[in-house]
N, C-alpha and C positions, 0 to 999 in steps of 0.2 A: 185667361178669361174662359168662361164656360160658353160653348158654342152649340147651338141647335142647327142641324143640317136639314133643310127642307128640300128633299130630293136626294136620293142616295144612289144615283147612277154613277157613270164614269167620272163626271165632274165632282160629285159629292165625295167619292172615294179619294180623288186627287187632293181635294181641299182638306179632307180628314188627315191625310199623311203630312201635308205641309203644316197644318195647324198644330199637330202633335209635335212635329219637329221644332216648332217655334215656342213650345212650352205651354200650349193651350190644351183644354180638355173638351172632347165631344161628349155632351151630356144628353143629347137627344138626336135621333135620326128618324125623320118622317118620310115615308115613301108610300107608294100606292098600296102596297100590301102590308104596311106597318101602321098600327094605331097611333093616335096622337099621344104625346108624352105630357107629363106634368112640366110646365115651363117655369116653375117658381124659382129655379136656380139658374136660369139662362141669362147670360149677359148680352148676347147678340145672336141673331139668326142669320144664316146665309142660305138664300133661296136659289137653287138651280133645279127647280121642279118642272113638271110638265106644264106647258102653257095654259092648259085648262084649269090647273090648280093654283097657278101663281098669284092671281088677284086675291083669292081668299086667304092664301098663306100670308101674304103681305099685310092684308087688312087685319087679320087676327093678331099678328105680331104688334102692329101699331096700337090696336085696341088694348092689348095687354101691357103696353109700355115697353116693349122690347125693340131695341134698335134693329133694323133689318137691312141687309145688303142683298140685292137681287141682280142676277145675271140672266134670268130667264127671258127669252124673247118670245114674240107671238101673242102677247097680251096687251100691247101698248095702246089699244083703243080705250083702255080704262086707266091709263097712266095719270091723267089730270084728276080723276076721281081720287086716286091714292094720294096725290100731292095735296089736294084740298083736305082730305081726311087727316093726313099727317100734320098739317099746319093746325087744324082744328084741335087735335089731341095733344099737340106739343111733342110730337114724336120725332124720331130720327130715321132717315131713309136715304139710301143711295141706290140708284139704278145705273147700270152701265151695260151697254150692249156687248162690251168686251172689257175685261178688267186687266188685261195684259198691259204692262208698262210700255212695251214696245208698240203695241197697237195704239195706245193713247198718244204717244209721240207721233205716230203715223197720222192720227186724226188731225193733230196740229199742223203737220206738214201738208196734208191734203187741203186744209182750210187756207193755209198761206198760199199754196199754189193756185187755188181757185181764185183768190183775190188778185194775184199777179196776172192770171189769164183773162180776167174779166173784160178788159178792153183790147184784147188781142184777137184779131179776126182770122178766119181761115181754118180754125181747129174744131173738129167735132170731138165729143167726149163719150167714152164708153167705160163701163166697169165690168169686172168679172170677179165672182167669188166661187171658191171651191171648198167643199166640206165633205165629211164622211157620209156614207150612205144612210146612217141612222138619224141624221138631222131632220127634224120634223118641219121646220119653217123654211120658206124661201121667198125672197132672198134673206140672207142672214141679217140679224139686227145690226151687226157691224157694217154691212153694206149699206143699209138704210141710213145709218149715222154718217157714213162717208158721203152719201148722196145729198144730204141736206145742204151743206155749204156750197156744193157744186151748183145746185138748183138756185140757191140764193144769189150766186155770182155769175150766172150765165143766162142764156136764152132758153134753158131747159125749164119746163113747167112742172114736170113730174117724172118719177122713175117708172119704168115699165120692164117687164120680163120679155116683152116682144115690142120692138120699135115700130110704131105705126106712122109717125110723122117726125119731122126734124126737131120738134120741141120735146120729144121724149128722150129721157136719159136711159139708155139701155143698160140693164144689169144682166149679164150672162151668168147663169147658175149651173154649176156642175156638182154632181155627187159622185165621189170616187173613193172606194176602199175605206180606209180609216184616216183620211186626211184631216188633221186638226183644224186647218183653216188657212186659206191663201186669198188675199184681196189685192186686186190690181185696178189702178185708175190710169186711163190712157187718154191723152190729148193728141189727136192725129190730124195732120194736114196732108196736102198733096206732095209735100216735099220732105216732111220728117214727122217724128212722133216723140212725145215726151211721156214717160211712164214712171209711175211710182208704185211700189209693190211691198207688201208685208207678207212674210211666210212664217207660220208657226210650225215648229218642229214637233211639239208635243203639247199636252194640256198644262204643263207645269207653270207656264207664265200666267195663264188665266187663273189658276188656282192660287198662286202666290199673290196676285193682285187682289183677289177677293178677300184673302186673309188680311192683307195690309189695310185694305179699306175698312174691314171690320174693326181692326185695332184702332184706326184713326177715328171711327165714328163714336166710340165709347165716350160718354159724357157730353155729347153734342145734341142740339135740337135743330131740326130743319131738314130740308131736302137738298142733297148735295150730289156732286158728280165726281168722276175721277180727276177732273181738272182741279177740284178743291183738294182732293187727297194728295195729288202730286205737285200742287202749287204751280201749275202751268197754264 
């Protein structure tokens, strides 16, 4: 299939390599310093652009009838607008805060653990996410996705970067070197702690998942998630 890359940073380059290895062709590369391409021969677009550009990138793809997969975080205040527009235009769209197969299994494990712990007293919950120093948003989109079922299944009312009361779910944020991504969820009591953790060793898992999602999206209409792609 012919792929347009929206954003040609480290993730864009990683996606390019894996896509070519899987027999696909990169026919367009859109970045801050590169002009828009003719999208007439594009089968699918993969967006890992700057958060300030993501909404317009996705909107324009849907407008042109191009299926689009996005892993850009930091623009989700407009997510529902994109969902509505995609349905209106009969388009195809997948957003994931993280495309890694391992992370999506971790999402399911986190959701399951949060349901188990729902009626267990005496445990407080905290999260930690560690990423490279170049990451623009904090907390990560992955951390926000992990926080959602925890909030739904506990007395936590919202996530916070600084905990001000017992109903805040603290997300500790660290930016260190070139760390691809580490996420930890901890339930801690006075007598023990339960911890689940996912550590990415490189960007390969994110890039592979984005390409697999793009392959899956071809020929479909609607708004989907990695749960649909992976049938989990």
